[in-house]
C-alpha positions in Angstrom: 96.5 89.3 89.8 97.0 91.8 92.6 94.2 94.2 93.6 95.8 97.2 91.7 96.2 95.2 88.5 92.5 94.0 88.8 91.4 97.6 89.5 93.3 99.0 86.5 92.0 96.2 84.3 88.4 96.9 85.4 88.8 100.6 84.8 90.2 100.1 81.3 87.2 98.0 80.4 84.9 100.7 81.6 87.0 103.4 79.9 87.8 105.2 83.2 90.8 106.3 85.1 91.5 105.8 88.8 90.5 108.2 91.5 92.6 107.6 94.7 91.8 109.8 97.7 94.3 110.3 100.5 93.4 110.9 104.1 95.2 110.6 107.4 94.1 107.6 109.5 92.6 108.8 112.7 91.8 112.4 111.5 90.0 114.0 113.4 89.6 110.9 115.6 89.5 107.1 115.2 85.7 106.8 115.0 85.0 109.7 112.6 88.0 108.7 110.5 86.4 105.4 109.7 83.1 107.0 108.6 85.0 109.6 106.5 86.9 106.8 104.7 83.7 104.8 104.1 82.1 107.9 102.6 85.1 108.2 100.1 84.6 104.6 99.1 80.8 105.0 98.7 81.3 108.1 96.6 83.5 106.4 94.0 87.1 105.9 95.2 88.8 103.2 93.2 91.6 102.7 95.7 92.7 104.4 98.9 96.0 105.9 100.0 96.1 106.3 103.8 98.6 108.1 106.0 99.9 107.2 109.4 100.0 110.4 111.6 103.5 111.5 112.1 105.0 114.5 114.0 107.4 115.6 111.2 105.7 115.0 107.8 108.3 116.8 105.7 106.8 116.0 102.3 103.5 117.5 103.3 102.2 121.0 103.3 100.2 122.7 106.0 96.8 121.1 105.3 98.1 117.5 105.7 100.4 118.5 108.6 97.3 119.8 110.4 95.4 116.6 109.8 98.3 114.6 111.2 98.4 116.9 114.2 94.7 116.4 114.8 95.1 112.7 114.8 98.1 112.8 117.1 96.2 115.1 119.5 93.3 112.6 119.5 95.8 109.9 120.7 95.9 107.9 117.5 98.8 105.4 117.5 100.2 103.0 114.9 98.2 100.2 116.6 95.0 102.2 116.1 95.9 102.7 112.4 96.5 99.0 112.0 93.1 98.3 113.7 91.4 100.7 111.2 93.1 99.0 108.3 91.9 95.6 109.5 88.3 96.9 109.7 88.5 98.4 106.2 89.9 95.3 104.7 87.2 93.1 106.2 84.5 95.4 104.8 86.1 95.8 101.4 88.0 92.7 100.4 88.7 93.8 96.8 89.6 97.4 97.3 93.3 98.4 96.8 94.5 99.9 100.0 97.9 101.6 100.1 99.8 103.4 102.9 101.9 106.5 102.8 104.2 106.6 105.8 107.5 108.1 107.0 110.6 106.0 107.5 110.8 106.6 111.3 107.4 105.0 111.8 108.6 101.8 110.0 111.9 101.8 111.9 110.2 102.2 115.2 108.5 98.8 114.7 111.2 97.3 112.6 111.0 96.7 108.9 110.1 93.1 109.2 107.4 93.6 111.8 105.9 96.6 110.0 105.6 94.9 106.6 104.5 91.7 108.2 101.6 93.4 109.9 100.7 95.1 106.7 100.6 91.8 104.9 98.5 90.1 107.6 96.0 92.9 107.4 95.7 92.9 103.7 97.5 96.2 102.9 98.4 96.2 99.3 101.2 98.7 99.1 103.5 101.1 101.1 105.0 104.3 99.9 107.8 105.7 102.2 107.4 109.4 101.7 110.9 110.5 102.8 113.0 107.8 101.1 114.1 108.3 97.5 114.4 105.4 95.1 118.2 105.5 95.5 117.9 104.7 99.2 114.8 102.4 99.0 116.4 99.0 98.8 115.9 97.9 102.5 112.3 98.9 102.4 111.7 97.3 99.0 113.2 94.0 100.2 111.2 93.9 103.3 108.0 94.7 101.4 108.7 92.0 98.8 109.4 89.5 101.5 105.9 89.9 102.8 104.1 90.3 99.5 103.5 94.1 99.9 104.0 96.2 96.8 106.6 99.0 97.1 105.3 102.3 95.7 108.0 104.7 94.5 107.9 108.5 94.0 108.7 110.0 90.6 109.3 113.7 90.9 109.2 115.8 87.7 112.9 116.7 88.0 114.0 113.1 88.3 117.1 112.1 86.3 117.2 109.2 83.9 119.1 106.7 86.2 116.6 107.3 89.0 113.7 107.1 86.6 114.9 103.7 85.4 115.1 102.5 89.0 111.6 103.7 89.7 110.3 101.7 86.7 112.4 98.6 87.5 111.6 98.4 91.3 108.2 100.0 91.7 105.0 97.9 91.7 101.3 98.5 92.0 101.4 102.1 90.6 104.0 104.8 90.2 103.4 108.0 92.2 104.1 110.8 89.7 104.5 114.2 91.3 103.0 117.1 89.3 105.6 119.5 90.7 108.5 119.5 93.2 107.9 120.6 96.8 105.3 119.6 99.3 101.6 118.7 99.1 98.9 121.3 98.9 96.3 122.9 96.6 97.7 126.4 96.8 100.5 125.7 94.3 99.6 124.8 90.8 101.2 121.9 88.9 104.7 122.8 87.6 106.4 121.6 84.4 104.4 119.5 81.9 104.5 115.8 82.8 103.6 114.4 79.3 107.2 113.6 78.4 107.8 111.9 81.8 104.6 109.8 81.3 105.9 108.7 77.9 109.2 107.7 79.4 107.5 105.7 82.1 105.5 103.9 79.5 108.6 103.1 77.5 110.3 101.7 80.6 107.2 99.6 81.3 106.7 101.2 84.8 103.7 100.5 87.0 100.7 102.6 86.0 101.4 106.3 86.8 99.0 108.2 89.1 99.5 111.9 89.2 99.5 113.7 92.6 100.3 117.0 94.4 98.0 119.9 93.6 95.1 117.8 92.1 92.0 119.5 93.3 89.5 120.1 90.5 87.8 117.9 87.9 89.7 119.8 85.2 93.0 118.7 86.9 91.7 115.1 86.7 90.8 115.5 83.0 94.1 117.1 82.1 96.1 114.3 83.9 94.2 111.6 82.0 94.6 113.5 78.7 98.4 113.5 79.3 98.4 109.7 79.8 98.1 109.2 83.5 96.2 106.1 84.7 94.5 108.2 87.4 95.1 110.8 90.1 95.7 111.0 93.8 93.9 113.7 95.7 94.7 114.5 99.3 94.9 118.1 100.4 91.7 119.1 98.7 89.8 116.4 100.6 91.4 117.2 103.9 90.6 120.9 103.4 86.9 119.8 103.3 87.3 117.8 106.5 89.0 120.7 108.3 86.5 123.5 107.4 83.5 121.4 108.5 84.8 120.4 111.8 83.3 119.3 114.2 80.2 118.5 112.1 80.7 115.0 110.8 77.5 115.0 108.8 78.6 118.1 107.0 82.0 116.6 106.3 80.5 113.5 104.8 78.0 115.5 102.7 80.6 117.8 101.2 83.1 115.0 100.6 80.4 112.9 98.9 79.6 115.7 96.5 83.2 116.5 95.9 84.4 112.9 95.3 81.5 112.1 93.0 82.4 115.2 90.9 86.1 114.2 90.8 85.2 110.6 89.8 82.9 111.8 87.0 86.0 113.5 85.5 87.7 110.1 85.2 85.1 108.8 82.7 
């Protein structure tokens, strides 16, 4: 059983859903990033989604763009990101750890090398943010070769053929977008996702996690009520990092309170 399956099984026994925070590796710098991520785990994160800083994050809104810029200005490299991942895996052997990256980062290292390094460090999954399911085959094949789960995006305006491909080829979990567009908390969720969740269940897709615009406990409760297996929360977390800079203790204190509140809504 992979770590995601074990996590979802445990949560089902406990009658809970999954809370998956997202942050950018190396934001605001390598050392503080590690402490921030540890605080998320200690506060109740069931899994992690972590981004590699990238200069052109076209799927992300201004909050996450700023986080990536901070990490890049701090000199954080892919090698630094892999080093942080190794440290996290050693400290948390059972925690599901997934990556959200852009295709150019993978191509810069080569697909085989990138996914091989992920596997050696114990990364569970990789989501390639700027590659739709219809163009994902080379990435999926490289991931599968190395035992890394390919996470696929499911936007609310997806057509039936692409939805079937997401269900067929995705593993670990399905990243269901609450609305089209980019990440951020300033735009509310769009069209209802209940019907899409029903279709994913009928197609036996990997458990759906709802993301984009998830920022309050009520958002969490609504997602679970609709049938999501959990939520991914990124911009709201990164906003709390940004507004408390450079006070790391203040960042950790606010994140602890926020994540504990969000996790409570999954029960």
